[in-house]
N, C-alpha and C positions, 0 to 999 in steps of 0.2 A: 504494500500500500504506500502510495506516495503522499507527500504533503498536500498536493492538490486534491486527492481523493478524500482526505480527512476533512478538508475545509469546505467540501461541497454542501453538507447540510447546515453549516454554521449560520448563514443568513436566515434560514427558515426557523432555526431555534431562536435566534435573536428577535425576529419579528413576532414569534409566538410568545416569547417572554414579555415583549412590549404589549402584546394583546392581553396578557394576564395582568400586567401592571395597570392598565387603564381602569380596571375594576377597583383597584386600591385608590387611585387618584379620584375616580368618580365618587367613591364612598366618602373620602375625606372632604370633598366639596359639599356634601350634604350633612355629614356628621359634625363637623367642626365649623361653627359659624364665624369665620374671620375672612378678611380679604385675601390673606395669604393662601388659605386652604381652598377657597372657592373660586379664586381667579388666577393666581400665580401658578399653583400646582398643576391645574389642567393645561395651562399654556406651556409649562415646562415639559409635560408629557407630549404635547403636540410637537414641540421643537425636537424632542428626542425621536419621535416617530418619523418626522420628516427627514432627519439626519439618517435614521436607520434605513429608510426607503432609498435615499440617495446613495448610501454606502452598500446597498444590496448587491450590486454588481461591481462597484469600484473597489471596495475593501470588504469582501464578504466575511473574512475572519474577525473583523472588528465589531460586527453587529451584535453578537452576544454580549460584548462588553457594555453596550448601550443599555441592554436589558438589565444587566447587573447594576449599572449606574442608576437606572430608574428606580430599582428597589432600594438601593442605598439612600438615594435622595429622598424617597418617600419616608423611610424610617427616620432619617435625620430631620426632615421638616415636620414630621408629626410630633417630635419631641419639643418643638418650639411652641410657646404659648399662643 
């Protein structure tokens, strides 16, 4: 197996991770009534999703890192008051 064969499912895994993260970002928009959670966090997810779709063919092995970044950012921003 070459490095190219290993990286083939990577963008699909990354976009799938971003699709799972959208439920967390959507939940926080309704559950925590603040401008950070209801406006900034969904826009952050949208930016990450757009970057992920642009990197889908250009940098396919980097897309899963965006999904991980989305989850880490969600947990970090949920700790803010």
